N, CA, C and O atoms as a GROMACS GRO file, in nm:
protein
  372
    1MET      N    1  -1.508   2.074  -0.650
    1MET     CA    2  -1.440   1.952  -0.696
    1MET      C    3  -1.314   1.923  -0.698
    1MET      O    4  -1.292   1.980  -0.805
    2SER      N    5  -1.200   1.878  -0.664
    2SER     CA    6  -1.081   1.871  -0.686
    2SER      C    7  -1.022   1.804  -0.857
    2SER      O    8  -1.073   1.701  -0.900
    3ASN      N    9  -0.938   1.861  -0.920
    3ASN     CA   10  -0.925   1.799  -0.986
    3ASN      C   11  -0.788   1.770  -1.005
    3ASN      O   12  -0.711   1.807  -1.094
    4ILE      N   13  -0.760   1.660  -0.853
    4ILE     CA   14  -0.591   1.582  -0.832
    4ILE      C   15  -0.576   1.488  -0.966
    4ILE      O   16  -0.687   1.487  -1.020
    5ARG      N   17  -0.519   1.438  -1.014
    5ARG     CA   18  -0.479   1.369  -1.127
    5ARG      C   19  -0.401   1.279  -1.023
    5ARG      O   20  -0.299   1.322  -0.969
    6TYR      N   21  -0.470   1.109  -0.988
    6TYR     CA   22  -0.349   1.024  -0.938
    6TYR      C   23  -0.298   0.908  -1.017
    6TYR      O   24  -0.365   0.842  -1.096
    7THR      N   25  -0.204   0.893  -0.994
    7THR     CA   26  -0.116   0.822  -1.114
    7THR      C   27  -0.134   0.687  -1.153
    7THR      O   28  -0.030   0.641  -1.107
    8ASP      N   29  -0.196   0.583  -1.208
    8ASP     CA   30  -0.216   0.468  -1.238
    8ASP      C   31  -0.166   0.366  -1.105
    8ASP      O   32  -0.252   0.286  -1.069
    9GLN      N   33  -0.030   0.364  -1.029
    9GLN     CA   34   0.028   0.274  -0.960
    9GLN      C   35  -0.025   0.332  -0.803
    9GLN      O   36   0.002   0.284  -0.693
   10PHE      N   37  -0.092   0.429  -0.828
   10PHE     CA   38  -0.071   0.519  -0.686
   10PHE      C   39  -0.235   0.458  -0.631
   10PHE      O   40  -0.264   0.424  -0.516
   11LYS      N   41  -0.332   0.458  -0.758
   11LYS     CA   42  -0.500   0.406  -0.750
   11LYS      C   43  -0.454   0.220  -0.738
   11LYS      O   44  -0.527   0.143  -0.677
   12LYS      N   45  -0.354   0.184  -0.791
   12LYS     CA   46  -0.360   0.033  -0.745
   12LYS      C   47  -0.315  -0.042  -0.659
   12LYS      O   48  -0.318  -0.164  -0.641
   13ASP      N   49  -0.253   0.085  -0.581
   13ASP     CA   50  -0.153   0.046  -0.461
   13ASP      C   51  -0.290   0.086  -0.342
   13ASP      O   52  -0.321  -0.002  -0.263
   14ALA      N   53  -0.347   0.187  -0.340
   14ALA     CA   54  -0.505   0.193  -0.281
   14ALA      C   55  -0.545   0.096  -0.247
   14ALA      O   56  -0.564   0.064  -0.130
   15ALA      N   57  -0.575   0.009  -0.373
   15ALA     CA   58  -0.636  -0.094  -0.418
   15ALA      C   59  -0.682  -0.194  -0.326
   15ALA      O   60  -0.780  -0.237  -0.266
   16ARG      N   61  -0.510  -0.213  -0.353
   16ARG     CA   62  -0.427  -0.334  -0.285
   16ARG      C   63  -0.434  -0.349  -0.143
   16ARG      O   64  -0.408  -0.460  -0.096
   17LEU      N   65  -0.470  -0.242  -0.055
   17LEU     CA   66  -0.504  -0.202   0.050
   17LEU      C   67  -0.619  -0.256   0.090
   17LEU      O   68  -0.624  -0.326   0.192
   18VAL      N   69  -0.722  -0.232   0.016
   18VAL     CA   70  -0.886  -0.366   0.075
   18VAL      C   71  -0.860  -0.458   0.006
   18VAL      O   72  -0.888  -0.553   0.078
   19ILE      N   73  -0.805  -0.518  -0.140
   19ILE     CA   74  -0.824  -0.620  -0.185
   19ILE      C   75  -0.705  -0.770  -0.110
   19ILE      O   76  -0.702  -0.890  -0.088
   20GLU      N   77  -0.645  -0.670  -0.102
   20GLU     CA   78  -0.489  -0.800  -0.030
   20GLU      C   79  -0.460  -0.762   0.094
   20GLU      O   80  -0.440  -0.864   0.160
   21GLU      N   81  -0.443  -0.641   0.174
   21GLU     CA   82  -0.471  -0.640   0.307
   21GLU      C   83  -0.565  -0.615   0.354
   21GLU      O   84  -0.541  -0.566   0.464
   22GLY      N   85  -0.726  -0.622   0.326
   22GLY     CA   86  -0.822  -0.649   0.431
   22GLY      C   87  -0.895  -0.516   0.464
   22GLY      O   88  -1.004  -0.526   0.520
   23TYR      N   89  -0.833  -0.357   0.427
   23TYR     CA   90  -0.859  -0.280   0.524
   23TYR      C   91  -0.996  -0.267   0.462
   23TYR      O   92  -1.014  -0.345   0.369
   24SER      N   93  -1.097  -0.185   0.492
   24SER     CA   94  -1.232  -0.134   0.498
   24SER      C   95  -1.259  -0.008   0.344
   24SER      O   96  -1.168  -0.031   0.265
   25LEU      N   97  -1.286   0.025   0.328
   25LEU     CA   98  -1.350   0.128   0.190
   25LEU      C   99  -1.284   0.236   0.270
   25LEU      O  100  -1.186   0.296   0.225
   26ASN      N  101  -1.359   0.276   0.441
   26ASN     CA  102  -1.276   0.389   0.452
   26ASN      C  103  -1.186   0.389   0.544
   26ASN      O  104  -1.141   0.498   0.580
   27ALA      N  105  -1.142   0.279   0.596
   27ALA     CA  106  -1.010   0.278   0.680
   27ALA      C  107  -0.865   0.326   0.496
   27ALA      O  108  -0.763   0.394   0.486
   28ALA      N  109  -0.928   0.259   0.418
   28ALA     CA  110  -0.820   0.282   0.293
   28ALA      C  111  -0.787   0.432   0.216
   28ALA      O  112  -0.688   0.486   0.165
   29ALA      N  113  -0.977   0.477   0.248
   29ALA     CA  114  -0.981   0.653   0.166
   29ALA      C  115  -0.902   0.687   0.276
   29ALA      O  116  -0.794   0.734   0.241
   30GLU      N  117  -0.923   0.678   0.437
   30GLU     CA  118  -0.882   0.822   0.493
   30GLU      C  119  -0.708   0.806   0.507
   30GLU      O  120  -0.647   0.908   0.535
   31ALA      N  121  -0.602   0.634   0.481
   31ALA     CA  122  -0.538   0.632   0.463
   31ALA      C  123  -0.459   0.636   0.376
   31ALA      O  124  -0.354   0.574   0.395
   32VAL      N  125  -0.480   0.706   0.253
   32VAL     CA  126  -0.439   0.734   0.140
   32VAL      C  127  -0.500   0.873   0.097
   32VAL      O  128  -0.441   0.921   0.000
   33GLY      N  129  -0.620   0.960   0.153
   33GLY     CA  130  -0.620   1.037   0.187
   33GLY      C  131  -0.762   1.129   0.055
   33GLY      O  132  -0.777   1.249   0.035
   34VAL      N  133  -0.838   1.009  -0.008
   34VAL     CA  134  -0.913   1.102  -0.108
   34VAL      C  135  -1.049   0.981  -0.037
   34VAL      O  136  -1.039   0.888   0.043
   35CYS      N  137  -1.163   1.037  -0.111
   35CYS     CA  138  -1.319   0.992  -0.096
   35CYS      C  139  -1.356   0.857  -0.049
   35CYS      O  140  -1.240   0.817  -0.052
   36HIS      N  141  -1.437   0.729   0.002
   36HIS     CA  142  -1.453   0.607  -0.015
   36HIS      C  143  -1.504   0.568  -0.137
   36HIS      O  144  -1.486   0.466  -0.204
   37THR      N  145  -1.567   0.658  -0.153
   37THR     CA  146  -1.641   0.577  -0.324
   37THR      C  147  -1.541   0.632  -0.487
   37THR      O  148  -1.574   0.618  -0.605
   38THR      N  149  -1.402   0.702  -0.420
   38THR     CA  150  -1.324   0.710  -0.481
   38THR      C  151  -1.227   0.523  -0.478
   38THR      O  152  -1.214   0.437  -0.566
   39ILE      N  153  -1.184   0.531  -0.350
   39ILE     CA  154  -1.139   0.404  -0.330
   39ILE      C  155  -1.215   0.284  -0.378
   39ILE      O  156  -1.163   0.175  -0.400
   40GLN      N  157  -1.366   0.318  -0.397
   40GLN     CA  158  -1.446   0.200  -0.417
   40GLN      C  159  -1.460   0.176  -0.553
   40GLN      O  160  -1.521   0.074  -0.584
   41SER      N  161  -1.412   0.259  -0.652
   41SER     CA  162  -1.441   0.275  -0.836
   41SER      C  163  -1.275   0.177  -0.820
   41SER      O  164  -1.258   0.064  -0.864
   42TRP      N  165  -1.164   0.266  -0.741
   42TRP     CA  166  -1.073   0.194  -0.782
   42TRP      C  167  -1.024  -0.009  -0.761
   42TRP      O  168  -0.980  -0.094  -0.838
   43VAL      N  169  -1.049  -0.008  -0.672
   43VAL     CA  170  -1.139  -0.166  -0.599
   43VAL      C  171  -1.236  -0.224  -0.721
   43VAL      O  172  -1.233  -0.346  -0.731
   44ALA      N  173  -1.299  -0.172  -0.789
   44ALA     CA  174  -1.400  -0.259  -0.849
   44ALA      C  175  -1.282  -0.263  -0.966
   44ALA      O  176  -1.258  -0.378  -1.004
   45LYS      N  177  -1.197  -0.148  -1.034
   45LYS     CA  178  -1.141  -0.114  -1.168
   45LYS      C  179  -1.012  -0.252  -1.113
   45LYS      O  180  -1.022  -0.343  -1.195
   46HIS      N  181  -0.927  -0.279  -1.029
   46HIS     CA  182  -0.828  -0.331  -1.002
   46HIS      C  183  -0.862  -0.516  -0.918
   46HIS      O  184  -0.783  -0.609  -0.897
   47ARG      N  185  -0.983  -0.505  -0.897
   47ARG     CA  186  -1.027  -0.640  -0.819
   47ARG      C  187  -0.938  -0.750  -0.918
   47ARG      O  188  -0.834  -0.797  -0.873
   48GLY      N  189  -0.981  -0.783  -1.040
   48GLY     CA  190  -0.955  -0.904  -1.121
   48GLY      C  191  -0.783  -0.870  -1.183
   48GLY      O  192  -0.717  -0.942  -1.258
   49GLU      N  193  -0.757  -0.778  -1.140
   49GLU     CA  194  -0.574  -0.779  -1.183
   49GLU      C  195  -0.475  -0.850  -1.011
   49GLU      O  196  -0.381  -0.930  -1.004
   50LEU      N  197  -0.538  -0.790  -0.922
   50LEU     CA  198  -0.480  -0.807  -0.814
   50LEU      C  199  -0.506  -0.920  -0.735
   50LEU      O  200  -0.626  -0.934  -0.711
   51PRO      N  201  -0.419  -1.020  -0.680
   51PRO     CA  202  -0.474  -1.130  -0.547
   51PRO      C  203  -0.578  -1.139  -0.487
   51PRO      O  204  -0.644  -1.037  -0.508
   52ALA      N  205  -0.636  -1.216  -0.414
   52ALA     CA  206  -0.738  -1.189  -0.314
   52ALA      C  207  -0.647  -1.185  -0.190
   52ALA      O  208  -0.526  -1.205  -0.204
   53ARG      N  209  -0.697  -1.161  -0.078
   53ARG     CA  210  -0.631  -1.152   0.014
   53ARG      C  211  -0.596  -1.332   0.085
   53ARG      O  212  -0.684  -1.416   0.107
   54THR      N  213  -0.464  -1.348   0.104
   54THR     CA  214  -0.408  -1.465   0.128
   54THR      C  215  -0.477  -1.518   0.231
   54THR      O  216  -0.490  -1.440   0.326
   55LYS      N  217  -0.547  -1.674   0.248
   55LYS     CA  218  -0.575  -1.732   0.338
   55LYS      C  219  -0.460  -1.826   0.382
   55LYS      O  220  -0.377  -1.857   0.297
   56PHE      N  221  -0.448  -1.875   0.512
   56PHE     CA  222  -0.296  -1.915   0.528
   56PHE      C  223  -0.382  -2.017   0.611
   56PHE      O  224  -0.483  -1.973   0.665
   57ALA      N  225  -0.338  -2.191   0.631
   57ALA     CA  226  -0.335  -2.291   0.685
   57ALA      C  227  -0.394  -2.252   0.837
   57ALA      O  228  -0.510  -2.251   0.876
   58SER      N  229  -0.275  -2.220   0.904
   58SER     CA  230  -0.247  -2.184   1.010
   58SER      C  231  -0.231  -2.080   1.090
   58SER      O  232  -0.255  -1.973   1.034
   59LEU      N  233  -0.207  -2.074   1.180
   59LEU     CA  234  -0.189  -1.905   1.234
   59LEU      C  235  -0.009  -1.930   1.244
   59LEU      O  236   0.057  -1.826   1.257
   60GLU      N  237   0.051  -2.033   1.240
   60GLU     CA  238   0.194  -2.012   1.264
   60GLU      C  239   0.227  -2.020   1.122
   60GLU      O  240   0.341  -1.975   1.121
   61ASP      N  241   0.198  -2.050   1.004
   61ASP     CA  242   0.194  -1.989   0.862
   61ASP      C  243   0.180  -1.868   0.876
   61ASP      O  244   0.278  -1.794   0.875
   62GLU      N  245   0.055  -1.822   0.891
   62GLU     CA  246   0.056  -1.657   0.892
   62GLU      C  247   0.178  -1.612   0.954
   62GLU      O  248   0.253  -1.550   0.878
   63ASN      N  249   0.220  -1.629   1.085
   63ASN     CA  250   0.329  -1.586   1.152
   63ASN      C  251   0.446  -1.517   1.093
   63ASN      O  252   0.503  -1.408   1.100
   64LYS      N  253   0.457  -1.676   1.009
   64LYS     CA  254   0.570  -1.690   0.972
   64LYS      C  255   0.544  -1.544   0.789
   64LYS      O  256   0.580  -1.426   0.777
   65HIS      N  257   0.514  -1.582   0.749
   65HIS     CA  258   0.451  -1.444   0.643
   65HIS      C  259   0.486  -1.386   0.722
   65HIS      O  260   0.602  -1.401   0.761
   66LEU      N  261   0.415  -1.306   0.773
   66LEU     CA  262   0.396  -1.197   0.902
   66LEU      C  263   0.558  -1.108   0.912
   66LEU      O  264   0.584  -0.989   0.892
   67ARG      N  265   0.658  -1.240   0.955
   67ARG     CA  266   0.763  -1.184   0.992
   67ARG      C  267   0.864  -1.143   0.883
   67ARG      O  268   0.942  -1.050   0.867
   68LYS      N  269   0.820  -1.280   0.797
   68LYS     CA  270   0.903  -1.229   0.635
   68LYS      C  271   0.883  -1.072   0.588
   68LYS      O  272   0.965  -0.981   0.570
   69GLU      N  273   0.764  -1.078   0.577
   69GLU     CA  274   0.674  -0.947   0.537
   69GLU      C  275   0.771  -0.782   0.633
   69GLU      O  276   0.839  -0.697   0.576
   70ASN      N  277   0.751  -0.786   0.737
   70ASN     CA  278   0.758  -0.715   0.859
   70ASN      C  279   0.938  -0.693   0.823
   70ASN      O  280   0.976  -0.576   0.820
   71ALA      N  281   1.027  -0.788   0.800
   71ALA     CA  282   1.179  -0.813   0.743
   71ALA      C  283   1.170  -0.748   0.614
   71ALA      O  284   1.248  -0.654   0.602
   72ARG      N  285   1.089  -0.776   0.504
   72ARG     CA  286   1.133  -0.690   0.393
   72ARG      C  287   1.074  -0.580   0.426
   72ARG      O  288   1.140  -0.500   0.360
   73LEU      N  289   1.004  -0.524   0.478
   73LEU     CA  290   0.935  -0.410   0.488
   73LEU      C  291   1.022  -0.297   0.604
   73LEU      O  292   0.991  -0.181   0.630
   74ARG      N  293   1.116  -0.363   0.649
   74ARG     CA  294   1.271  -0.261   0.812
   74ARG      C  295   1.326  -0.242   0.698
   74ARG      O  296   1.353  -0.126   0.667
   75MET      N  297   1.361  -0.362   0.593
   75MET     CA  298   1.473  -0.309   0.466
   75MET      C  299   1.498  -0.217   0.427
   75MET      O  300   1.594  -0.141   0.443
   76GLU      N  301   1.337  -0.214   0.322
   76GLU     CA  302   1.297  -0.124   0.250
   76GLU      C  303   1.278   0.047   0.322
   76GLU      O  304   1.290   0.151   0.256
   77ARG      N  305   1.246   0.039   0.481
   77ARG     CA  306   1.256   0.169   0.527
   77ARG      C  307   1.404   0.222   0.558
   77ARG      O  308   1.436   0.341   0.550
   78GLU      N  309   1.497   0.110   0.597
   78GLU     CA  310   1.633   0.201   0.573
   78GLU      C  311   1.677   0.186   0.452
   78GLU      O  312   1.774   0.260   0.473
   79ILE      N  313   1.689   0.160   0.362
   79ILE     CA  314   1.691   0.256   0.255
   79ILE      C  315   1.634   0.388   0.212
   79ILE      O  316   1.692   0.488   0.169
   80LEU      N  317   1.468   0.358   0.242
   80LEU     CA  318   1.464   0.495   0.249
   80LEU      C  319   1.494   0.635   0.317
   80LEU      O  320   1.486   0.756   0.294
   81LYS      N  321   1.537   0.536   0.426
   81LYS     CA  322   1.631   0.705   0.506
   81LYS      C  323   1.757   0.689   0.461
   81LYS      O  324   1.835   0.780   0.488
   82LYS      N  325   1.810   0.573   0.385
   82LYS     CA  326   1.937   0.638   0.349
   82LYS      C  327   1.918   0.691   0.212
   82LYS      O  328   2.016   0.732   0.149
   83ALA      N  329   1.827   0.693   0.173
   83ALA     CA  330   1.772   0.737   0.041
   83ALA      C  331   1.765   0.912   0.084
   83ALA      O  332   1.823   0.995   0.014
   84THR      N  333   1.699   0.945   0.190
   84THR     CA  334   1.674   1.100   0.217
   84THR      C  335   1.763   1.173   0.278
   84THR      O  336   1.787   1.294   0.274
   85VAL      N  337   1.847   1.013   0.383
   85VAL     CA  338   1.983   1.147   0.394
   85VAL      C  339   2.065   1.214   0.226
   85VAL      O  340   2.105   1.318   0.174
   86PHE      N  341   2.047   1.060   0.201
   86PHE     CA  342   2.172   1.120   0.061
   86PHE      C  343   2.089   1.215  -0.088
   86PHE      O  344   2.151   1.231  -0.194
   87PHE      N  345   1.965   1.261  -0.071
   87PHE     CA  346   1.895   1.352  -0.159
   87PHE      C  347   1.903   1.455  -0.080
   87PHE      O  348   1.836   1.545  -0.132
   88ALA      N  349   1.958   1.498   0.038
   88ALA     CA  350   1.931   1.540   0.134
   88ALA      C  351   2.052   1.628   0.146
   88ALA      O  352   2.034   1.747   0.175
   89LYS      N  353   2.178   1.582   0.127
   89LYS     CA  354   2.312   1.631   0.064
   89LYS      C  355   2.283   1.653   0.014
   89LYS      O  356   2.266   1.774   0.023
   90GLU      N  357   2.222   1.582  -0.131
   90GLU     CA  358   2.287   1.686  -0.251
   90GLU      C  359   2.195   1.802  -0.272
   90GLU      O  360   2.219   1.887  -0.357
   91GLU      N  361   2.067   1.807  -0.180
   91GLU     CA  362   2.009   1.909  -0.215
   91GLU      C  363   2.068   2.054  -0.155
   91GLU      O  364   2.042   2.164  -0.203
   92LYS      N  365   2.152   2.030  -0.039
   92LYS     CA  366   2.258   2.150   0.011
   92LYS      C  367   2.378   2.176  -0.047
   92LYS      O  368   2.452   2.267  -0.009
   93SER      N  369   2.407   2.080  -0.161
   93SER     CA  370   2.529   2.133  -0.285
   93SER      C  371   2.542   2.234  -0.332
   93SER      O  372   2.631   2.253  -0.414
   0.00000   0.00000   0.00000
């Protein structure tokens, strides 16, 4: 049995995969590297504080939402790439 301690934010983000993104317990558990029963307990704990998966009136609304989210995620990825380069240079100095 492992004694790994996960942060509350990590647990909440893992639960968000199931609650908001619609992942199955097994898929979410595999994505974050924990047992599905662990994810299940985190989901039970955080279900009341996280909004349920968004339902869209039409495919166009869902596509609009997904395009906006995709743009945000691309921007975040670019920021992380730049931060990685910055910290790699700092480490070499």
